[in-house]
N, C-alpha and C positions, 0 to 999 in steps of 0.2 A: 504493500500500500504506500510505500515511500517512492515517489517518482517526481520527475520534473518534465515539463512539456517536451523538451528536446529528446527525452527518452523514447518518444513515439514518432519521431520525424520520419522514420522508414518502417516502423512496426505498426501494422494495421490489425493486430490481433484483438484490439479493443472494439472492433466493429463486427457486428453480427447482422447478416442479411437474411431476410425471409426469402424462402424459395417461392417460385410461382404457385406451387401447390399450397403452401402455407398461406400466402396472400389470398388465394381463392377461398380457402377454408374460412379465413377471417371475414371476407365479404359475405360469404354464404351464411355464416352464423349471425352476423349483424342483421341480415335480411330476415332470417327466421325469427329474430327477436323484435320484428317490426311492431311498433306501437307500444313497446315497453320502455319505461324510463330506465336509463342505464343503472341507476341505484338499486333496481329490483333484481339485477343479475347476481347470482350467487357463485361462489368459487367453484363448487362442484359442477355447476352448469358450464362455466367457462372451460374447466378442464376437460369435460366430455366433448363439448363442441369444438374445442381448439386442440384436440389431441395431437394433431400434426405439428403444432407449435411447441409442444412440451419439450422436445430435445433442445431446441434453440433457447427456450426460456431457462432450462436447467444449465446450459452452458453460460448464459448471461448471468444467472445467479452465482455461478462459480466465479465469474469475472468480478462481480460486485464484492464477493467475499474476499478475494485476493487483491485485486487492483483498486477496487472502490468505485469504479465507473465502467460503463459499457454504452455503446451506441447501437441501438437496434434500428436497422434500416429496412425499408421496403414495405411499410404499412401503406396499403393502396388507397390513400385518402382521396386521390383524384377520381376514384370509382365509387365514392360514397357521398351520401347526403350528410349535412351537419349532425343530424341525430344518429346516423349510422356510425360516424366518426366517434362520437361520444361513447356509444356502446362498444365499439371496437377497442378504443383506448382503455376503457374501464375493464373490459374482459381480459385484455392482455395484462393489465395491472394485477388482476386477480390471480394470474399465474405466478405472481411474485409475492402476494400477500394481501392484506386488507387495506382499503383506502381510508384516509383520514380527511377531516374537513380542513380547509385551507385558510379560513378567516373567521371573523366574529359572526358573519352571516351564515356560517355552517355550509358554505359552498364546497363541493367536492372537486369540481373541475372549474378552473378559472381561465378564461381566455387572456393571453398576454397580448393586449391590444391597447394602443394609444387612444384613450377615451377623452382626451383633451383636458384631463385633470392636472392640476399643478402639484407636483410632488416636491418641488423646491430643489435648489441646487445643493443644499446641505445634506440631502438624503433623508430629511425628516419631512413628513407630510405637512403642508401648509393648510390643508383642508381636513376636516374630520373624516375618518373612515376611508381615507385614500390609501390605496396600495400601490407600490412602485410599478407593478405590472400593468397598471391602468394609465400610465403616463409615458412620455417619451424620454424621461430622465434615465441616465445611466444608473444602474443599481450597483451599489458598493458590494464587495464580497460580503457574504453573510452566511450563516449556518441555519438551515431549516431543521426544525425539531422532529425529525423522522429518521427511519432507517434507510429509506430509499426516496429519492426525489426523481421525478420524471417530467420530461417535456416532450411535446409532440408538435412538430412543425407542420401545420396544415397548408400554409402557403408562405412563400418567401416574402419578407418585409420589403417595402419599397426602399427603405433606408434603415440602418441600424439592425437591431434584433440579434446582435452577436451574443452568444453565451460562452462563458468560460468557467473552468473549474480549477481547483488547486488541490494538492495533496496536503492535508492538515499535518500528517506525520512528517512530511518533508519540511514544512514551515517550522514545526516544533524542533526538528533536528537542527535547522539553520539557526534558530534563535539560541 
């Protein structure tokens, strides 16, 4: 779990790509769950419907346990409606564990979208109940209180939208 960004300049072992069959299974499952709220999906349902994805999810979980991060590519968002994307994202997440709420409003999924709110340049909200992911402000490095954090890029931002991570053990060792 101790690494620096340069350690991965030629190493792509941190990337996991869904196969065509896995992507098709994901689309099929989200369509079978049509009309259901993503929060109603249970872990056992996701595991049964997404059995084809389990080997990739297990490898990704091993990456998380050893390296601390993984990128899972190939979720076919271009072939899904927004509701299907939510169900797919939630179902894949269930292969890793249980979802937690993200904010005081108890939202489980939060779009990272500039909603025109003022988050301020200091990194502290200048409006009540404003979250950094609702603004165009850069977010300082921070620690989310969970075992796993995930992001899904549905469409490329016109500008910005860069995400970065660091190895906390590497920072600790450097200090």
